N, C-alpha and C positions, 0 to 999 in steps of 0.2 A: 388527729388521725393522719397517719402517713398517706401520702398520695400513692395511688396505685401506679405501678410501672408496667409498661408493656413488655411482653416477652421479647427477647432479642431475636431478630430475624437471622436465620442461618442461610448461607448461600449454598446452593447445590454445586456439585463439582462438574466441570466442563472438560471435554476431551479436546485437546488442541494438537495440530500436527507438529508444532515446533518442539514438543516434549521429547525427551531423550529417547524413550522407548515408545513404539506404537501402542496406543491404548492407554498411555499414562495420563493421569488426571491431575489437575490443579484446581484449587477453589476459584470460583468465578467471582470477579470483583463487582461490587455494587456501589453505586453512588450514594453518598450519605443522604442527599435530599430525596432520593427515591424510596427510602425506607418508610414503610407505613406499619404502625404497630399491628401485629397479628398477621401480616402478609409475608409471603415468601417470594423470592425472585423466581421467574420461570427458568426451567432447565435450558441450557444452551448446549447444543451438540454440534461440533464441527467435524465434518468427515475426515477420516484418517487419510493422510497423504499416501499416495501409491509410491512404491519403490521405483527408482529409475531402472530402465532396462539395463541388464548387464551388458557390458562392452567387452570386447576381446582384450585379454591382458596385454600389457605392453611387453614387447620382446625384451629379453634380458640384455641382448647385445644387438646393436644396429646392424642391418644388412650391410655387407661391404659395398661401398660405392667407389666410383672411379677416383674420387678425391681421397678416399681412405686406403686404397690399395697401395702396397709398396712391395718391393722385392729387396733381397739382400744386396744384389748387385745394382749398380746404377745403369742407366742406359748406355753410358760409355763402356762399362764392363760387358754388357750384353752384346753390343756391336763388336767389340774386340774378340770375344769368344766366337761369335758367329763368323766373322771374317777369317779367323784362324781355321775353323772347320771348313769353310766354303770360300776359298780365296778368289774364285771367279764369280761370285754372286753379284747379281744386279742390285742396284740401290733399292728398287721396288721390293725385292725378296728380303733384303736386310730389314727394311722398314716394316714390312708386314710381319716378319717373324718376331722382331723386338717389340712391335706394337706402338711405333711412333711414325711420324710423317716422313716423307722422303726428304723434305727440307731439313728436318731435325737430324736425319741420318747423315746427310751431306755435311752438316755443321759438326757433328761428332767425328766423322771421318777426318775432317780438316783439323780438328783439335788433336786427334790421335796422331795424325801425320806431322803437325807442327811440333809436337812433343817427342817425336821419334819412336812412337810405339808401332806405327804402321808406315810402310812405304808403298806408294801407288805406282804401278807399272802399267803402261798402255801397251796392249797387244792388239793391234788392228783397231777395231771399233770397241773393243772390250777393255775393261780395267781389271787388273790382277792385283790383289793386295797381299803384301808380305808382312807378317807380324814379327817384330823384333822381340824375341822371347827373352833376350838378355837385358832388356831395359828394366831399370829399377822402378818400383812403385813410387808415386809422387808424395804420398803422405808420409811424414816423418815416422809414424808408428810402424809402417810397413816398408820403409826405405831399404831395409836390409834384405828384402826379398825381390826376386825377379818375377816379371810377368809370366815367364815360362812355368813357374811353380803353380800359378793359378790355372794356366791353360792345361797343365798336366792333369789337374783334377777333373776338367770337363772334356778331356780327350780331343 
């Protein structure tokens, strides 16, 4: 006579938070030595994970910072245009308008004077600047143009 066999134990399904979709189920694993003929494993329910709090979306472009701002003209160009418009300006006025320090302004004016773009004249306690509008640009790509062409654009 054949030996009677015990019915196979079936494992209930358990809900786990790692599943792809909330509420998804997978069969619960049972250890082979814990199987008793005719017994079933208890149901195990794991609470669903709560969704994280929504956060503000990342901006598509970063806010401009001092390190990322730039202008088409260099500080030398800004100083040259300002001095052309205001030949009797104080160093402090030039620096504040261009957005650089007074020391940087003095260095730029020295560069412009050394290269012949600006002439410095002393009138009493004040300095008067004269821009040489016939001076050629330094870069080879613009060397066929005079500084006066640029100054005419800005008045």
